[in-house]
C-alpha atoms as one frame of an Amber mdcrd trajectory, in Angstrom:
protein
 120.641   5.036 260.529 124.001   5.245 258.548 125.501   8.113 256.992 126.126
   5.537 253.730 123.959   5.832 250.832 121.248   3.527 250.702 120.818   1.495
 247.405 123.778   3.740 245.697 123.454   4.716 241.816 119.847   3.761 241.976
 117.684   7.197 241.749 120.311   9.328 241.775 118.747  11.946 239.857 115.361
  12.282 241.611 117.101  12.156 244.992 119.348  14.959 244.498 116.284  16.850
 242.948 114.520  16.146 246.080 117.121  17.239 248.713 117.415  20.528 246.873
 113.816  21.438 246.924 113.413  20.264 249.999 116.751  22.155 251.541 115.587
  25.077 250.018 111.591  25.213 251.335 114.164  24.519 254.871 116.492  27.621
 253.688 112.734  29.716 253.142 112.089  28.763 256.590 115.508  29.769 258.147
 115.509  33.167 256.886 111.783  33.680 257.867 112.745  32.936 261.388 115.758
  35.318 261.414 113.404  38.005 259.981 110.585  37.169 262.387 112.730  37.050
 265.946 112.405  40.595 267.453 116.336  42.308 267.012 115.329  45.829 268.546
 112.450  46.912 270.791 110.514  49.873 270.574 112.938  51.745 272.805 115.597
  51.236 269.975 117.304  48.911 272.319 118.776  45.297 271.276 116.680  42.509
 272.565 118.000  39.128 273.548 117.697  38.170 269.758 119.402  41.331 268.643
 122.441  41.254 271.017 125.789  41.303 269.536 127.702  37.920 270.571 130.645
  38.804 268.685 132.091  39.508 265.108 133.619  37.539 262.591 137.245  38.903
 261.991 138.352  40.062 258.849 134.419  40.505 257.529 133.260  42.285 260.695
 129.912  39.992 260.115 127.683  40.610 263.778 126.871  37.322 265.241 123.560
  37.884 267.126 121.385  34.591 268.906 119.169  35.248 266.242 121.561  34.357
 263.735 122.760  31.001 265.284 119.283  29.897 266.135 118.308  30.362 262.157
 121.836  28.508 261.284 121.115  25.899 263.301 117.615  25.371 262.398 118.680
  25.509 258.374 121.705  22.915 259.374 119.641  20.463 261.286 116.688  20.823
 258.973 118.927  19.706 255.704 120.772  17.010 257.729 117.520  15.648 258.717
 115.930  15.667 254.932 119.012  13.813 254.501 118.953  11.425 256.942 114.900
  10.788 257.254 113.630  11.530 253.757 116.612  10.907 251.407 118.777   8.051
 252.755 115.624   6.165 254.915 114.598   2.741 252.592 111.059   3.476 252.662
 111.422   7.017 250.863 114.282   5.898 248.752 112.512   3.036 247.537 109.465
   5.274 246.437 112.210   7.662 244.933 113.423   4.990 242.584 110.269   3.323
 241.695 108.800   7.006 240.792 112.114   7.525 238.810 111.568   4.502 236.966
 108.409   5.174 235.996 109.009   8.850 234.561 111.689   6.932 232.508 108.765
   4.742 231.206 106.726   7.982 230.323 106.601   8.982 226.415 106.893  12.549
 226.399 105.759  14.955 223.525 108.052  15.827 220.933 109.071  19.509 221.164
 107.039  21.276 218.638 103.939  19.472 220.597 104.617  21.144 224.168 105.866
  24.395 222.690 102.639  24.678 220.842 100.720  23.421 224.108 102.141  26.124
 226.295 101.728  28.854 224.331  98.164  28.240 223.649  98.100  28.093 227.423
  99.855  31.192 227.724  97.491  33.088 225.087  94.501  31.849 226.668  95.680
  32.930 230.150  96.503  36.456 228.830  93.276  36.918 227.063  91.335  35.770
 230.004  93.061  37.629 232.695  92.526  41.112 230.160  88.859  39.991 230.122
  88.344  39.871 233.952  90.202  43.103 234.355  88.151  45.030 231.816  84.709
  43.307 233.367  86.184  44.478 237.017  87.000  47.648 235.739  83.284  48.156
 233.509  81.820  46.951 236.999  83.104  49.067 238.962  82.493  51.991 236.986
  78.570  51.055 237.161  78.600  50.859 240.563  79.728  54.053 240.859  77.543
  55.735 238.354  74.639  54.201 240.427  76.400  55.507 243.668  76.975  52.091
 245.807  80.675  52.879 245.703
């Protein structure tokens, strides 16, 4: 596996978009991992994950094992996405073909998709209000008959 760009200049937009999207998922996972690792136990003592290793000079930012592990997961994940998804020949060929096919699509004019979007938004609001009202009425009926 090489670090140079496979088929440079082809499918650039979709590759960058896929890399950013997958990197954001990995960032979310790393943040969730950091928040999940127990830093303080029941007696308010620092656990292994919460032990202060050192502070970054000038910022006084505490570095803990939890932070190091989460950062390593983030960096390895982003590098893995680049190597195994964004730069792997099979994945790149698929992404390039997808971008080519998307360029062939005839997209509707702006007024048409804005009108369709507005119709969907109005429908969702209407049905949400209807369901909310029906739920309140059913709750009232259940209270009146004494089931709730």
